C-alpha positions in Angstrom: 20.7 46.2 -6.5 17.3 44.7 -7.3 14.9 43.7 -4.3 13.5 40.0 -4.5 9.9 40.0 -3.6 6.9 37.6 -3.2 4.8 36.1 -5.8 1.9 34.5 -4.7 -1.1 32.8 -6.1 -4.2 32.1 -4.0 -5.3 28.9 -5.8 -9.3 29.0 -6.0 -11.9 28.8 -8.8 -14.3 31.5 -9.7 -17.2 30.6 -8.2 -15.6 30.1 -4.7 -14.8 33.6 -3.9 -16.6 35.7 -1.2 -18.2 37.7 -3.7 -20.2 34.5 -4.7 -21.2 33.6 -1.4 -25.0 34.8 -1.5 -25.3 33.2 -5.1 -23.3 29.8 -5.2 -23.8 27.5 -2.0 -21.1 25.3 -0.9 -22.7 22.1 -1.3 -23.2 22.9 -5.1 -19.5 23.7 -6.0 -18.8 20.2 -7.5 -21.2 20.9 -10.0 -19.9 23.9 -11.4 -17.5 24.1 -14.5 -13.9 23.7 -13.2 -11.5 26.4 -14.7 -8.9 26.6 -11.7 -6.7 23.7 -13.7 -6.5 25.5 -17.0 -5.9 28.7 -15.5 -3.2 27.6 -12.9 -1.4 25.9 -15.9 -1.3 29.3 -17.4 0.2 31.1 -14.6 2.7 28.2 -14.3 3.9 28.3 -17.9 4.4 32.0 -17.7 6.4 31.7 -14.4 8.2 29.2 -16.2 8.8 31.2 -19.2 10.2 34.3 -16.8 12.3 31.7 -14.8 10.4 32.9 -11.5 9.0 30.7 -8.5 6.3 31.7 -6.1 4.2 30.6 -3.3 0.9 29.0 -4.2 -1.7 29.4 -1.5 -3.9 26.4 -2.5 -7.5 25.9 -1.1 -7.8 22.5 0.4 -11.0 21.8 -1.6 -9.2 22.2 -4.8 -6.5 19.9 -3.6 -9.0 17.2 -2.6 -10.9 17.4 -5.8 -8.0 18.4 -8.2 -4.9 16.8 -6.6 -2.9 17.1 -9.8 -2.7 20.8 -9.6 -0.9 20.6 -6.3 1.3 18.0 -7.7 2.2 20.1 -10.8 2.9 23.3 -8.7 5.3 21.5 -6.5 7.1 19.5 -9.6 7.9 22.9 -11.1 9.7 23.9 -7.9 7.1 26.4 -6.5 6.5 26.6 -2.8 3.1 25.2 -1.7 1.1 26.9 1.3 -2.2 26.5 2.8 -5.5 28.7 1.8 -7.4 26.8 4.2 -10.5 24.3 3.3 -13.6 25.6 2.2 -13.0 29.5 2.0 -15.1 30.4 4.9 -14.4 33.5 6.9 -12.5 33.0 9.9 -14.6 35.6 12.0 -17.5 33.6 11.2 -16.0 30.0 12.1 -15.8 28.7 15.6 -12.5 27.7 16.8 -13.0 23.8 16.6 -14.2 24.0 12.7 -11.2 26.3 12.0 -8.8 24.1 13.7 -10.0 20.7 11.8 -10.0 22.5 8.5 -6.6 24.0 8.7 -5.2 20.7 10.1 -6.8 18.6 7.4 -5.6 21.2 4.6 -2.1 21.0 5.8 -2.0 17.3 5.8 -3.8 17.2 2.6 -1.5 19.4 1.0 1.7 18.1 2.4 0.8 14.4 1.5 0.0 15.7 -2.4 3.2 17.8 -2.4 5.8 15.9 -0.7 7.0 19.1 0.8 6.4 20.9 4.3 3.8 23.3 4.2 4.8 26.7 6.1 2.6 29.0 5.4 -0.9 29.7 5.7 -3.2 32.7 4.1 -6.9 33.0 5.2 -9.8 33.1 3.1 -10.4 37.1 2.2 -7.8 38.0 4.5 -9.8 37.1 7.2 -7.5 37.3 10.1 -9.1 40.6 11.7 -9.1 41.9 15.2 -12.2 39.7 15.5 -10.5 36.4 14.7 -6.4 37.1 16.1 -7.2 33.7 18.0 -6.6 31.9 14.6 -3.0 32.8 15.0 -2.4 30.6 17.9 -3.9 27.7 15.9 -1.9 28.3 13.1 1.2 28.3 15.5 0.0 25.1 17.4 -0.4 23.4 14.1 3.1 23.9 12.9 2.6 26.6 10.5 5.9 28.9 10.7 4.5 32.2 8.8 1.2 33.9 8.1 0.2 36.1 5.2 -3.4 36.8 6.1 -3.6 40.5 7.5 -4.1 43.4 5.5 -3.2 46.7 7.1 -6.0 48.6 5.9 -9.8 49.6 6.3 -12.1 47.3 4.0 -15.8 45.8 4.1 -14.3 42.5 4.2 -11.2 42.6 6.0 -8.4 44.4 7.4 -6.3 45.6 10.5 -5.9 49.3 9.9 -3.1 49.9 12.5 -1.2 46.6 11.7 2.6 46.8 11.1 2.8 46.9 7.3 6.2 45.0 6.7 7.2 41.5 7.4 7.8 40.9 11.3 7.5 38.5 13.8 4.2 39.2 15.6 3.0 37.6 19.2 -0.1 35.9 18.8 -2.7 36.6 21.7 -1.1 33.6 23.8 2.2 35.2 23.4 4.0 32.8 20.8 5.9 34.1 18.2 4.8 33.9 14.4 6.1 35.2 11.2 3.7 37.9 9.5 4.0 39.0 6.1 1.3 41.1 5.5 -0.5 42.2 2.3 1.5 45.2 0.8 0.2 48.7 0.9 1.9 52.2 0.6 0.7 54.6 3.5 0.8 58.5 3.5 -0.3 60.8 6.0 -3.8 61.1 4.4 -4.4 57.2 3.6 -3.4 53.8 2.9 -3.4 52.7 -0.5 -3.8 48.8 -1.5 -1.2 48.0 -4.1 -0.6 44.1 -4.0 -2.4 42.6 -6.5 -6.1 41.0 -7.1 -8.7 43.4 -8.0 -6.5 46.5 -7.1 -4.1 45.2 -10.0 -6.8 44.9 -12.3 -9.3 47.7 -11.9 -6.5 50.4 -11.4 -3.9 51.4 -14.2 -0.7 49.1 -14.2 1.4 52.3 -13.6 -0.3 52.8 -10.1 0.9 49.0 -9.3 4.3 49.8 -10.6 4.5 53.1 -8.6 3.2 51.7 -5.4 5.4 48.4 -5.7 8.3 50.6 -6.8 8.0 52.7 -3.6 8.1 50.1 -1.4 11.2 48.5 -3.0 12.8 52.1 -3.0 12.7 51.6 1.0 14.8 48.6 0.5 11.8 46.6 1.4 10.3 43.5 -0.4 6.4 43.4 -1.3 4.0 40.4 -1.5 2.2 40.3 -5.0 -1.0 38.2 -5.1 -3.6 37.3 -7.7 -6.2 34.7 -8.3 -6.1 31.8 -11.4 -9.6 33.0 -12.4 -8.2 36.6 -12.9 -6.5 35.5 -16.0 -9.8 34.0 -17.3 -12.1 36.4 -19.1 -13.9 33.7 -20.5 -15.1 32.4 -17.4 -18.9 31.7 -16.8 -20.8 34.6 -15.5 -22.6 34.2 -12.1 -25.9 35.6 -12.0 -27.8 38.0 -9.4 -24.4 39.4 -8.2 -24.4 43.1 -7.0 -23.4 45.8 -8.8 -20.1 46.2 -6.6 -19.4 42.5 -6.5 -19.5 42.4 -10.4 -17.3 45.4 -10.5 -14.6 43.8 -8.2 -14.8 40.4 -10.0 -15.3 41.2 -13.4 -13.5 44.4 -14.4 -10.7 44.1 -16.6 -10.2 40.3 -16.8 -9.0 40.4 -20.1 -6.2 42.9 -19.2 -4.8 40.8 -16.5 -2.7 38.4 -18.1 -0.7 41.1 -20.2 -0.3 43.2 -17.0 1.3 40.1 -15.3 3.6 39.7 -18.1 4.6 43.5 -17.6 4.9 42.7 -13.8 7.2 40.1 -14.1 9.5 41.7 -16.6 9.7 44.9 -14.1 10.2 43.2 -10.6 12.3 40.4 -9.3 10.2 37.5 -7.5 10.5 34.2 -5.6 8.6 32.4 -3.3 7.5 33.5 0.1 9.8 30.8 2.0 12.9 32.4 0.1 12.1 36.0 0.7 11.8 35.3 4.5 15.0 33.3 4.6 16.6 36.6 2.9 14.8 38.8 5.4 16.3 36.3 8.2 13.0 36.0 9.8 12.6 32.4 8.9 15.8 30.1 9.8 
């Protein structure tokens, strides 16, 4: 029996990613060429061709300036979830700013999609041990699940000892919230990131297939993620990036779409909402 996994998209444009923060000012975002509409439509068409539904974690800024993206995603039967408002690292925000941005984003997405927004994913997976307080804010705002915790070590994110499977966690104040962590494969030596994004582009496709197949072989679902800009090899290049940021952002952009086709052929996917219902975590 095949396992149904989560297909998720973090809907943001190429100039909004964390790697660009030192080179692109937030106040200048509106001056950059918008490519997120075309790239999101490309993913939507591929999902339609494969008869697959997914969860789209939409950045509030995108929803504000390009509302038709949200409407098209919802009209095609996909789940809308929140990716915050301004793609700021949570552990660099204070609670009041985070509360306002998250509340505003949720309200905007619900108005545009005409569906309840139940899920949240932090920019750059920035719910870490420094920012666990954000989980209480999510609960208080009515979110039912979070998918922000990456159970590994990284220079920007991660909680290395976090529970790796979907589960109900306790927030710092003792409330219950569903967590669907970003998928990893652990052995006695290391934790391997296998869930998508740069890991999907940089490593060979067979590495991803092996890692995700390993999770399914344990009768567990995984969560896959990517960004619309990752299927856009023609995107404008941002000047002045570090060699590490260039490597992370631009490697194998030209291969990503075709790998995505393979992935959708090799595994079964649905929305996070549906998978959490299958697991009886979401009622």
